[in-house]
C-alpha positions in Angstrom: -69.3 87.6 0.4 -69.5 89.0 -3.0 -67.8 91.8 -5.2 -67.4 94.9 -3.2 -67.8 93.7 0.4 -65.9 95.3 3.5 -63.3 92.5 2.8 -62.6 93.4 -1.0 -63.9 96.8 -1.2 -63.1 97.4 -5.4 -63.9 93.5 -6.0 -60.1 93.1 -7.1 -60.2 89.6 -5.1 -63.2 88.7 -6.7 -62.5 89.6 -10.4 -58.9 88.0 -10.3 -60.6 84.6 -9.8 -62.7 85.4 -12.7 -59.9 86.2 -15.2 -58.8 83.1 -17.3 -54.8 82.5 -17.4 -53.9 84.9 -15.2 -50.7 84.6 -13.8 -48.9 84.7 -10.3 -47.2 88.2 -11.1 -50.5 89.5 -12.0 -52.2 88.4 -9.2 -49.3 89.9 -6.8 -50.0 93.5 -8.6 -53.8 92.8 -7.8 -52.9 91.9 -4.3 -50.9 95.1 -3.9 -53.9 97.0 -5.1 -56.4 95.2 -2.9 -54.2 95.8 0.3 -53.7 99.5 -0.6 -57.2 100.0 -1.3 -58.3 98.7 2.2 -59.6 101.2 4.7 -56.9 102.4 7.1 -58.7 101.0 10.0 -59.2 97.5 8.5 -57.8 94.5 9.9 -55.7 93.2 7.0 -54.8 89.6 8.6 -58.7 89.6 9.0 -59.9 90.3 5.7 -57.2 88.2 4.0 -58.3 85.2 6.4 -61.7 85.8 5.2 -61.1 85.9 1.8 -59.0 82.8 1.9 -62.2 81.1 3.3 -64.3 82.2 0.6 -62.0 81.2 -2.2 -61.0 77.8 -0.5 -62.5 76.1 -3.4 -59.7 77.2 -5.6 -56.7 75.9 -4.1 -54.5 75.7 -7.2 -55.6 79.3 -8.5 -52.4 81.8 -8.4 -54.4 84.2 -6.3 -54.9 82.0 -3.5 -51.1 81.2 -3.6 -50.7 84.9 -3.4 -52.7 85.3 -0.5 -51.7 82.4 1.3 -47.9 83.8 0.8 -49.2 87.4 2.1 -50.7 85.7 5.3 -47.3 83.8 5.9 -45.4 86.8 5.6 -47.4 88.9 8.1 -46.3 86.0 10.9 -42.9 86.4 10.3 -41.1 88.6 12.1 -39.0 91.5 10.4 -35.7 92.9 11.3 -35.5 96.3 12.6 -33.0 98.4 10.7 -31.1 101.8 11.4 -29.3 102.3 14.5 -31.5 100.4 16.7 -30.0 97.0 15.3 -26.3 98.0 15.4 -24.5 96.7 18.7 -23.7 99.4 21.2 -20.2 99.5 22.7 
């Protein structure tokens, strides 16, 4: 994989690994832009897993940590809000 492939269409993740001194906060912003730039029919989980494999040589990089957190967040069930979560008497 390289800049501009199907898992990173704009090359945002690729470029984030090239920025010296990038912070976790900056990586979260880039990650959000990456997620929004994926095609609607793209499997986000699969793309993220592929990117984590691609960049496994940089486990201490803030982007690796952000991507790992993003993947973990996909696994957590979310509580439904609104009337469906309220008890019915």
